[in-house]
C-alpha positions as CSV (number, residue, x, y, z in Angstrom):
1,X,0.3,0.0,0.4
2,X,1.3,3.3,-0.5
3,X,0.8,5.9,1.2
4,X,1.2,9.3,0.3
5,X,1.4,12.6,2.1
6,X,-0.7,15.6,1.8
7,X,-1.0,19.1,3.4
8,X,-4.8,21.5,3.9
9,X,-4.8,24.8,4.2
10,X,-7.8,27.2,4.9
11,X,-8.1,29.3,2.1
12,X,-10.6,32.7,2.1
13,X,-11.8,35.0,-0.8
14,X,-13.5,37.9,-1.2
15,X,-15.3,36.7,-4.5
16,X,-15.2,32.6,-3.7
17,X,-15.3,33.2,-0.1
18,X,-14.0,30.8,2.3
19,X,-12.1,28.1,1.4
20,X,-9.3,24.9,2.1
21,X,-6.0,23.7,-0.4
22,X,-4.1,20.3,-0.1
23,X,-0.8,19.9,-1.8
24,X,1.5,16.7,-2.3
25,X,4.2,16.4,-0.7
26,X,7.2,14.0,-1.4
27,X,8.7,11.7,1.3
28,X,12.6,12.1,1.9
29,X,13.6,9.2,0.4
30,X,11.7,9.5,-2.7
31,X,13.8,13.0,-2.7
32,X,16.2,11.6,-2.5
33,X,15.6,8.9,-5.3
34,X,15.0,12.6,-7.1
35,X,17.8,13.7,-6.9
36,X,19.4,10.4,-7.7
37,X,18.0,10.6,-10.9
38,X,19.3,14.1,-11.5
39,X,22.7,13.4,-11.6
40,X,23.0,10.1,-13.7
41,X,21.1,12.0,-16.3
42,X,23.7,14.4,-15.9
43,X,26.4,12.1,-15.6
44,X,24.9,9.6,-18.9
45,X,25.2,12.9,-20.1
46,X,28.7,14.0,-19.6
47,X,29.7,10.3,-20.6
48,X,28.4,10.7,-23.7
49,X,29.1,13.9,-24.8
50,X,33.2,12.0,-23.1
51,X,32.3,9.1,-25.7
52,X,32.0,11.5,-28.8
53,X,35.0,13.5,-28.0
54,X,37.1,10.7,-27.6
55,X,36.0,9.0,-30.6
56,X,36.2,12.2,-32.3
57,X,40.6,12.1,-31.0
58,X,40.8,8.6,-31.7
59,X,39.8,8.5,-35.4
60,X,41.6,11.8,-36.2
61,X,45.0,9.9,-34.5
62,X,44.1,7.0,-36.7
63,X,43.8,9.6,-39.9
64,X,47.2,10.5,-38.7
65,X,48.6,7.0,-38.0
66,X,47.6,6.1,-41.8
67,X,49.3,9.4,-43.4
68,X,52.7,8.1,-41.6
69,X,52.4,4.5,-42.9
70,X,51.9,5.8,-46.4
71,X,54.6,7.8,-45.6
72,X,56.4,4.9,-44.4
73,X,55.4,3.1,-48.4
74,X,56.6,6.1,-50.0
75,X,53.2,7.4,-50.4
76,X,53.7,11.4,-49.9
77,X,50.7,11.8,-51.6
78,X,48.6,11.3,-47.8
79,X,46.7,13.8,-46.4
80,X,44.2,14.3,-43.0
81,X,41.8,17.6,-43.2
82,X,42.8,19.8,-40.3
83,X,40.6,21.4,-39.0
84,X,42.1,22.1,-35.5
85,X,44.1,25.1,-33.9
86,X,45.3,22.2,-30.9
87,X,48.3,20.0,-30.2
88,X,47.1,17.5,-33.4
89,X,46.7,20.3,-35.6
90,X,50.2,21.1,-35.7
91,X,51.1,17.5,-35.3
92,X,49.0,17.3,-38.6
93,X,50.3,20.4,-40.4
94,X,54.1,18.9,-39.0
95,X,53.4,15.8,-41.3
96,X,52.6,17.5,-44.0
97,X,55.3,20.3,-44.2
98,X,57.8,16.7,-44.1
99,X,55.6,15.8,-46.9
100,X,56.1,18.3,-48.9
101,X,60.0,18.2,-48.1
102,X,60.1,14.7,-48.7
103,X,58.5,15.3,-52.1
104,X,61.1,17.9,-53.5
105,X,63.8,16.2,-52.4
106,X,63.0,12.9,-53.5
107,X,62.2,14.7,-56.9
108,X,65.8,16.7,-56.8
109,X,67.4,13.3,-55.9
110,X,64.9,11.4,-59.1
111,X,66.6,14.4,-61.2
112,X,69.7,14.4,-60.1
113,X,69.8,10.5,-60.6
114,X,68.2,10.6,-63.8
115,X,71.2,13.0,-64.8
116,X,73.4,10.7,-63.4
117,X,72.3,7.9,-66.0
118,X,72.1,10.5,-68.8
119,X,75.7,10.9,-68.4
120,X,76.8,7.8,-67.9
121,X,75.1,6.4,-70.5
122,X,76.3,8.5,-72.9
123,X,80.0,8.4,-71.6
124,X,82.6,6.9,-74.3
125,X,84.3,5.3,-70.9
126,X,82.9,2.0,-68.5
127,X,82.5,3.2,-66.1
128,X,82.1,0.5,-62.5
129,X,81.3,0.9,-59.3
130,X,81.4,-1.4,-56.8
131,X,81.1,-1.2,-52.9
132,X,83.7,-1.2,-49.9
133,X,83.7,-5.4,-50.0
134,X,84.1,-5.0,-54.0
135,X,80.5,-5.8,-55.4
136,X,79.1,-4.2,-58.5
137,X,76.8,-1.7,-57.6
138,X,76.6,0.5,-61.5
139,X,77.4,0.4,-64.5
140,X,77.3,2.1,-67.4
141,X,76.0,1.2,-70.6
142,X,80.1,1.7,-72.4
143,X,81.0,-0.8,-70.1
144,X,78.3,-3.3,-70.3
145,X,80.0,-3.2,-74.1
146,X,83.5,-3.1,-73.9
147,X,83.1,-6.7,-70.5
148,X,80.1,-8.1,-72.6
149,X,77.8,-8.2,-69.9
150,X,74.4,-7.5,-68.8
151,X,74.4,-4.5,-65.5
152,X,71.0,-6.4,-64.0
153,X,73.4,-10.3,-64.1
154,X,75.9,-8.7,-62.7
155,X,75.1,-5.7,-59.9
156,X,75.8,-7.0,-56.5
157,X,78.7,-9.8,-57.7
158,X,82.1,-9.5,-57.4
159,X,84.9,-8.2,-60.1
160,X,86.3,-12.4,-61.2
161,X,82.6,-13.5,-61.5
162,X,82.0,-11.5,-64.5
163,X,85.8,-10.6,-65.8
164,X,88.6,-13.5,-65.0
165,X,91.3,-10.2,-65.5
166,X,93.9,-11.2,-62.1
167,X,95.6,-8.1,-62.3
168,X,92.3,-6.3,-62.5
169,X,91.3,-7.5,-59.8
170,X,94.1,-6.7,-57.6
171,X,94.5,-3.4,-58.5
172,X,90.6,-2.9,-57.3
173,X,91.4,-4.6,-54.2
174,X,94.9,-2.7,-53.5
175,X,92.4,0.9,-54.5
176,X,89.3,-0.4,-51.6
177,X,92.3,-1.4,-48.9
178,X,94.6,1.3,-49.2
179,X,92.5,4.3,-50.5
180,X,95.0,5.0,-53.5
181,X,94.3,6.5,-56.5
182,X,95.6,3.9,-59.5
183,X,95.7,4.1,-63.1
184,X,97.6,1.3,-65.8
185,X,96.9,0.3,-69.1
186,X,95.9,-3.5,-69.5
187,X,93.7,-6.0,-71.9
188,X,90.3,-6.6,-70.5
189,X,90.7,-10.4,-71.8
190,X,93.7,-12.9,-72.9
191,X,92.9,-12.9,-76.1
192,X,92.6,-9.6,-76.6
193,X,94.1,-7.5,-78.6
194,X,92.9,-4.0,-77.7
195,X,94.4,-1.8,-75.0
196,X,92.5,-0.4,-72.2
197,X,93.2,2.9,-69.5
198,X,91.7,2.0,-66.3
199,X,91.2,4.2,-64.0
200,X,90.6,3.1,-60.4
201,X,89.6,6.4,-57.7
202,X,88.4,5.5,-53.5
203,X,84.9,6.4,-52.5
204,X,85.7,8.8,-49.4
205,X,83.3,9.4,-47.3
206,X,82.9,11.3,-43.0
207,X,82.9,9.0,-40.5
208,X,83.3,5.9,-42.1
209,X,82.1,2.8,-40.6
210,X,83.1,1.1,-43.1
211,X,86.6,0.8,-41.6
212,X,84.5,0.3,-38.2
213,X,82.7,-2.8,-39.8
214,X,86.0,-3.7,-41.1
215,X,88.2,-3.1,-38.2
216,X,85.2,-5.2,-35.8
217,X,86.2,-8.4,-38.9
218,X,89.4,-7.7,-38.4
219,X,89.5,-8.4,-34.4
220,X,87.6,-11.4,-34.6
221,X,89.9,-13.1,-36.8
222,X,93.4,-11.9,-34.8
223,X,91.1,-13.3,-31.2
224,X,89.8,-17.4,-33.5
225,X,93.6,-17.7,-34.7
226,X,96.2,-15.8,-32.1
227,X,97.2,-18.8,-30.3
228,X,98.2,-21.2,-33.6
229,X,101.2,-20.7,-35.1
230,X,100.6,-19.2,-37.9
231,X,102.4,-16.6,-39.0
232,X,100.7,-13.1,-39.2
233,X,101.7,-11.1,-42.0
234,X,100.6,-7.8,-41.9
235,X,100.9,-6.6,-45.3
236,X,98.5,-8.6,-46.1
237,X,96.5,-9.1,-43.3
238,X,95.8,-4.8,-44.2
239,X,95.7,-5.7,-47.6
240,X,93.8,-8.8,-48.3
241,X,91.7,-9.5,-44.4
242,X,89.3,-7.0,-45.8
243,X,87.1,-7.3,-48.6
244,X,88.1,-11.4,-49.0
245,X,87.0,-12.1,-45.5
246,X,83.5,-10.1,-45.9
247,X,82.9,-11.1,-49.5
248,X,84.1,-14.9,-48.4
249,X,86.7,-15.2,-51.7
250,X,89.0,-17.0,-50.0
251,X,90.2,-19.0,-46.0
252,X,90.6,-16.6,-43.9
253,X,93.4,-17.7,-42.0
254,X,95.3,-18.5,-45.6
255,X,94.8,-15.2,-46.0
256,X,96.4,-13.9,-42.5
257,X,98.9,-16.9,-41.3
258,X,100.1,-18.2,-44.7
259,X,99.4,-22.3,-44.6
260,X,101.6,-23.7,-42.4
261,X,104.0,-20.8,-41.6
262,X,105.0,-20.5,-37.3
263,X,106.1,-17.1,-35.8
264,X,107.5,-16.1,-33.0
265,X,104.8,-14.6,-30.0
266,X,106.4,-11.3,-30.3
267,X,106.7,-11.5,-33.7
268,X,102.8,-11.8,-34.4
269,X,102.0,-9.6,-31.7
270,X,103.8,-7.0,-32.9
271,X,102.6,-7.3,-36.8
272,X,98.7,-7.9,-35.1
273,X,99.1,-4.6,-32.9
274,X,100.0,-3.1,-37.0
275,X,97.2,-4.5,-38.3
276,X,94.9,-3.5,-35.7
277,X,95.8,0.6,-35.2
278,X,95.5,1.0,-38.9
279,X,92.2,-0.4,-39.1
280,X,90.8,2.1,-36.0
281,X,91.4,4.8,-38.5
282,X,89.0,4.1,-40.7
283,X,90.1,6.2,-43.2
284,X,91.7,3.8,-44.9
285,X,88.6,1.4,-45.5
286,X,87.5,3.9,-48.6
287,X,83.5,4.4,-49.0
288,X,84.1,2.1,-52.4
289,X,85.7,2.6,-56.1
290,X,85.2,3.9,-59.4
291,X,86.6,2.2,-62.6
292,X,86.9,4.3,-65.8
293,X,87.9,1.8,-68.3
294,X,89.1,3.4,-72.0
295,X,89.7,1.6,-74.7
296,X,92.9,3.5,-76.1
297,X,93.6,1.2,-78.9
298,X,93.5,3.9,-81.4
299,X,95.1,5.6,-79.2
300,X,98.5,3.6,-78.7
301,X,98.6,2.7,-82.2
302,X,98.4,6.3,-83.5
303,X,101.2,6.5,-81.1
304,X,103.3,4.0,-82.6
305,X,102.5,5.2,-86.1
306,X,104.1,8.7,-84.9
307,X,107.4,7.0,-83.4
308,X,107.4,5.2,-86.4
309,X,106.8,8.5,-88.8
310,X,109.6,10.0,-87.0
311,X,112.1,6.8,-87.2
312,X,111.3,7.3,-90.6
313,X,111.7,10.5,-91.7
314,X,114.7,10.3,-89.9
315,X,116.2,7.7,-92.0
316,X,114.3,9.3,-95.4
317,X,116.1,12.3,-94.2
318,X,119.4,11.0,-92.7
319,X,120.3,8.6,-96.2
320,X,120.3,11.2,-98.8
321,X,122.7,13.7,-95.7
322,X,125.4,11.0,-96.0
323,X,125.5,10.6,-99.1
324,X,125.8,13.9,-100.2
325,X,128.6,15.0,-97.1
326,X,130.6,11.3,-98.1
327,X,131.1,12.6,-102.1
328,X,131.2,16.1,-100.4
329,X,134.7,14.5,-98.7
330,X,135.3,13.0,-101.1
331,X,135.8,15.4,-103.7
332,X,136.9,17.4,-101.0
333,X,139.9,14.6,-100.1
334,X,140.9,14.9,-104.0
335,X,138.7,13.4,-106.5
336,X,137.8,17.1,-107.8
337,X,140.8,16.2,-109.7
338,X,139.2,13.4,-111.8
339,X,136.4,15.3,-114.0
340,X,135.2,12.8,-114.3
341,X,134.7,11.2,-111.1
342,X,133.5,14.4,-109.8
343,X,130.4,14.9,-112.6
344,X,129.2,11.9,-111.3
345,X,130.1,12.1,-107.3
346,X,127.8,15.5,-108.4
347,X,125.2,13.6,-110.4
348,X,124.3,11.8,-107.1
349,X,124.7,14.9,-104.8
350,X,121.9,16.3,-107.2
351,X,119.4,13.3,-107.5
352,X,120.2,12.8,-103.2
353,X,119.2,16.9,-103.8
354,X,116.4,16.1,-105.4
355,X,115.0,13.8,-103.3
356,X,115.2,15.4,-100.7
357,X,112.7,18.5,-101.8
358,X,110.4,15.6,-102.9
359,X,110.0,14.0,-99.2
360,X,109.8,17.7,-97.6
361,X,107.4,18.9,-100.2
362,X,105.7,15.9,-100.0
363,X,105.4,16.2,-95.9
364,X,104.4,19.3,-96.4
365,X,101.9,18.9,-98.5
366,X,100.6,16.1,-96.7
367,X,101.0,18.2,-93.5
368,X,98.1,20.8,-95.0
369,X,95.9,18.0,-96.2
370,X,95.6,16.5,-92.7
371,X,94.9,19.5,-91.4
372,X,92.5,20.8,-94.0
373,X,94.2,24.6,-94.2
374,X,94.3,23.6,-98.3
375,X,91.1,24.4,-100.5
376,X,89.7,22.4,-103.2
377,X,88.5,24.4,-106.1
378,X,86.6,22.1,-108.3
379,X,85.5,22.6,-111.6
380,X,84.9,20.3,-114.4
381,X,87.4,17.7,-116.0
382,X,87.4,15.6,-119.5
383,X,88.1,12.2,-118.2
384,X,89.9,11.2,-122.0
385,X,91.5,14.7,-121.7
386,X,92.9,14.1,-118.2
387,X,94.3,11.0,-119.0
388,X,95.9,11.2,-121.9
389,X,98.3,14.0,-120.3
390,X,98.9,11.5,-117.9
391,X,99.6,8.8,-120.1
392,X,101.7,11.4,-122.5
393,X,103.9,12.5,-118.8
394,X,104.6,9.3,-117.4
395,X,104.9,7.9,-121.3
396,X,108.8,8.1,-121.9
397,X,108.9,6.5,-118.2
398,X,107.0,3.5,-119.5
399,X,108.9,2.7,-122.7
400,X,112.0,2.9,-120.5
401,X,110.9,-0.8,-119.5
402,X,109.1,-1.5,-122.8
403,X,105.2,-1.1,-121.1
404,X,102.7,-0.9,-122.8
405,X,100.0,1.9,-121.6
406,X,96.2,1.9,-122.9
407,X,93.6,3.3,-121.7
408,X,89.8,2.3,-121.5
409,X,86.5,4.3,-121.4
410,X,83.1,3.9,-120.6
411,X,80.0,5.5,-121.8
412,X,78.2,7.9,-118.3
413,X,82.0,8.6,-117.0
414,X,83.5,11.3,-120.0
415,X,82.7,14.2,-117.1
416,X,83.2,14.5,-113.2
417,X,84.1,17.9,-111.2
418,X,87.0,17.9,-108.7
419,X,90.1,19.9,-108.4
420,X,92.1,19.4,-111.2
421,X,95.8,19.7,-109.7
422,X,94.7,17.0,-107.0
423,X,93.4,14.7,-109.4
424,X,96.6,14.9,-111.7
425,X,98.6,14.2,-108.6
426,X,96.9,10.6,-107.4
427,X,97.5,9.5,-111.2
428,X,100.2,10.1,-111.5
429,X,101.1,8.8,-108.7
430,X,99.2,5.8,-109.1
431,X,100.4,4.9,-112.2
432,X,104.5,6.0,-111.7
433,X,103.9,3.1,-109.3
434,X,102.0,0.6,-111.5
435,X,105.2,1.2,-113.9
436,X,107.5,0.8,-111.2
437,X,106.4,-2.7,-109.7
438,X,105.4,-4.0,-113.1
439,X,107.3,-6.6,-114.8
440,X,108.8,-5.7,-117.7
441,X,107.5,-5.8,-121.2
442,X,103.8,-5.5,-119.5
443,X,100.9,-3.7,-119.7
444,X,100.2,-0.9,-117.2
445,X,95.8,0.1,-118.3
446,X,94.1,3.0,-116.4
447,X,89.7,2.4,-117.3
448,X,87.6,4.9,-116.6
449,X,83.6,3.7,-115.5
450,X,80.4,5.0,-114.1
451,X,79.9,3.6,-110.5
452,X,77.1,2.7,-108.3
453,X,77.7,1.8,-104.9
454,X,76.1,-1.5,-103.9
455,X,73.7,-1.3,-100.4
456,X,72.0,-4.2,-101.3
457,X,72.0,-6.7,-104.1
458,X,69.1,-4.9,-105.5
459,X,69.5,-1.7,-104.4
460,X,72.0,0.9,-105.1
461,X,72.5,4.3,-103.6
462,X,71.3,7.4,-105.5
463,X,74.5,9.3,-106.2
464,X,76.2,9.3,-109.1
465,X,79.9,8.3,-109.2
466,X,83.1,8.1,-111.7
467,X,85.4,4.8,-110.9
468,X,89.4,5.6,-112.3
469,X,90.9,1.7,-111.8
470,X,94.5,1.5,-112.8
471,X,95.9,-1.8,-113.4
472,X,99.2,-3.2,-113.6
473,X,100.6,-6.4,-114.4
474,X,104.2,-7.1,-111.9
475,X,104.6,-8.8,-108.8
476,X,100.9,-8.0,-106.9
477,X,100.7,-7.3,-103.4
478,X,100.5,-9.6,-100.2
479,X,97.6,-9.6,-98.3
480,X,98.2,-8.5,-95.4
481,X,100.2,-5.5,-96.7
482,X,96.9,-4.2,-98.4
483,X,95.6,-2.9,-94.9
484,X,99.0,-0.9,-94.1
485,X,99.2,0.0,-98.1
486,X,98.5,4.2,-96.8
487,X,100.0,4.3,-93.8
488,X,103.6,6.8,-94.8
489,X,106.4,5.4,-95.6
490,X,105.4,1.7,-95.8
491,X,106.8,-0.3,-97.9
492,X,105.5,-4.1,-99.4
493,X,109.1,-4.5,-100.4
494,X,111.7,-2.3,-99.3
495,X,114.7,-3.2,-101.3
496,X,112.6,-2.8,-103.9
497,X,111.4,0.5,-103.5
498,X,115.2,1.9,-102.3
499,X,115.7,0.3,-105.9
500,X,113.2,1.7,-107.8
501,X,113.5,5.6,-105.5
502,X,110.0,7.8,-103.8
503,X,110.3,8.4,-100.7
504,X,107.0,6.9,-99.6
505,X,104.9,9.1,-99.8
506,X,102.5,9.1,-102.8
507,X,100.1,6.3,-101.7
508,X,99.0,8.6,-97.7
509,X,99.1,11.7,-100.5
510,X,96.8,9.9,-103.1
511,X,94.5,8.6,-100.0
512,X,94.4,11.9,-98.3
513,X,93.4,13.4,-101.4
514,X,90.3,11.4,-102.3
515,X,89.1,11.7,-99.2
516,X,89.1,15.4,-99.3
517,X,87.2,15.2,-102.4
518,X,84.5,13.4,-100.3
519,X,85.4,9.6,-102.2
520,X,87.6,6.9,-101.6
521,X,90.5,4.0,-102.7
522,X,90.1,0.8,-103.3
523,X,92.4,-2.2,-103.6
524,X,92.6,-5.7,-105.3
525,X,95.2,-7.9,-105.8
526,X,96.6,-11.0,-105.6
527,X,100.9,-12.0,-105.5
528,X,102.4,-12.1,-108.8
529,X,99.4,-11.1,-110.7
530,X,99.4,-7.8,-110.4
531,X,96.9,-5.0,-109.0
532,X,94.6,-2.4,-109.0
533,X,94.3,0.6,-107.1
534,X,90.3,2.2,-108.0
535,X,89.4,5.7,-106.7
536,X,86.0,6.5,-106.5
537,X,84.8,10.4,-106.7
538,X,81.3,12.0,-107.1
539,X,81.5,13.1,-110.5
540,X,80.0,16.1,-109.3
């Protein structure tokens, strides 16, 4: 049964008169219960507000966490909207600023990497980069072609694994372990005739941790073997240990102590101390090396040709000068009393002087051709008139050996444009050689015909050209001598060349004149069956 408490009182008014009023009153227990309900409601509202606040923070922190994870994966485009002015807002701004700076830095790095790759790819030299253990880090396209390897296949491999050249491997090892810049010339392969200039330089950096790593390895290995009665070679330890232990190429005990050698403890301890002190410096172990390979075969050939040229010029000048001096001394010593002998000697002196003059003139002319200083003035040349002129000039020489000179002209080769003086000199040199080296009673033939250069069996170039062939019936030219025919002072048969005379520069002059006319010279020959020299020139 529920109890209810009321309170009543008398009320009097002028309108209604007397009456009463009753009030419903709560008990103290009910009052307290009501208060607790009010408190609980307020607390519940506070908890709901707090929960919403926490969930909002947790959600925002989760978004920041996702953003940082995206940054860690390399996605710097991830963004979190920021409408806050508190510490989380500052953190979001800091993360966004860091992402922008990282993006700029990565873009700069990529640009620099692209520039470096472009430079390396366009270099004529081969470039290889190795780390401190001798593993390949980088190789450019030129080096791949030189070594006939693929960069993807040999990267992270040691040099000897893709290039079996122990001399080069020792140079690389020395550079890695001593930090010295090294340079040498060598053959990359045993059966390779090409010469390569090799330049190896260390990559040095601040606070070289590689040195500490190597030092730790040295200490480990010394402690492992220090109680063995083996000899420690400080040079080997300093030179071979760091790379070989880290690479695992050879057993460390064989590198440090040798194979079966014994030494006293004092000597061993002294050398161990030397190795440790050197390793602790760190700077003796570079972070890596860069190797540059340059094919210098042509350069060495040019140097050899220059040396041979100087020797040949000296010889060619010395020979007539010696003869002239000898005959002059003979005349001065009394031969002038014999008029006939004096005349003979003076004739020889005159001939040798002419030979010297011709030699010097040819050298100067050849020098002008090679330098490009000589201007070529082309004009229309009548092929028949030119060839007839050459035959007329050299007919006396041919008649002295009873050699018949013939000419033949094909349709379409009547005219061409060139420097008449230069082409005359070319033909004089070739025909004169043909007469000199032909057997007596032979034939020297000059043929002029049109020429079309073949690209494929069924196609030819559109430019019209002319071919002038000079054929003799002499001793011919050995096949191994043909590639060197146009070198200065080169002679196939030196003894015969001295007999027939000449400076040894004629064919070299021929080649340079023809090339200045954008033409070329071909040679066909077999021993004892004569030779044919073919000059190919543009018609216009």
